[in-house]
N, C-alpha and C positions, 0 to 999 in steps of 0.2 A: 503494500498500500505508498501510496506516494504521501510523504508527509504534507501539513498544511502549508508550511513554505514553499514545498513543491509545486504544488497545488496552486497558488497565488501567481507564482510564477509563471506557470502553466495557462490560467486564465487571462494571463496578461496578455501571452505571445497570440492564444487565439483571438483578442480584442485588438492586437495588429494586423493580425491577417486579414481579418474583417475589413477593418478600415483600409488598409493599403488597396486591397482587392477589389471591394467595394467601389471604390471613389477614386481608383488610378483609370483614367481614360477621361475624366469628365471636363466637359468644356468649359474654362476658366477666363475670365478677365480681368483686369483690374478693377472694375466695377462688381462683380461678382465674389469678388473675395469672401470679405465679410459676411455675407448671407452662407456660400459655402462653407467656411469652417464651423459654422452656428450648424449648418443641417448635419456636417459630418461628428461634430464632438456629439449634438443629441440623439445623430440614431447609435454610435456607440456606448452611449449614457444607458441605453434603453436593454445593454446585456446585462446580466445577472452581475453582480460583485463587483460592477464599474462603479467606482468613488466620484471622478473626473475623469473629464477629456479637455485637453485645451489645443487648439489647433491653429496655428500660425505661417498661413500662408505669403510669401513675401511678395509683395505687388512690385518690386521692380524686377524681379528674377522672373516672375510673370509675363510684365510690360517686354521685357529684352528677348523672349522663348517665342513670340508674335510674332510670324513670318510672311502673313497674306494678309489680304487685304479685308477679311470676315473680322477682325479684331477679337480675337480669343487662340488661346492657346489648350492642350492636352495636361490636367493637372498631372505631376509625377514626383516622386517624394523627392525630389532636387528641390522643388519650390513649398515645400512647407513644412514643420519642427511641430512634431506633437510631443505632447506628454502627457500619458494618464497616470493614473492611482485607482490599485484596482484592490479593495478589502475583502478577503475571504478568510471566515471566523477567527478575527481577530489579529491575521498579519496584512500587511499592506505594502503590496509589491509599486514601487515608483519604476516606472520607465520613460524612456525618449526616444525619440527617431530626431534625428539631426544628421545635417552633410558630416563626413568625416571622409577625408583621400578622397575625393568626388562620388564618393557613394552616399545612399541616405540609408546610415544604420541604424537599425533598432536593437535599441542595448537598457539591458535591465542597470539603472541608478542604486538601488539599494531595497533591500527589505527590512520591514521595521516588523515587528512582533510587540503588540501593545504590552505583553508578560513583562517585554524586556527593559519598559519603561520606567 
């Protein structure tokens, strides 16, 4: 059986997979970044054990990737930073996705057990 800490980390991975694969390819423009951030966060927060989600889409990077007259680009991990806190039975997994060495890396930032505080 997995430990509570392992299960919290697993749940965080599930949320990241869902967020990334559900929204990658979504049309985005500098005018729609705020509403897309909100939609992404609220969609993932509906999932079990999700305490909080913060999505920040970089307007300048979005604008820089628009290469046609339609005024939008496709959302990719390189355009956003995401933070999530997943709470599972007294354990909180803190995660982050950000650009690292040219790649949108999803990582575990820390695991906090209420019993340890």
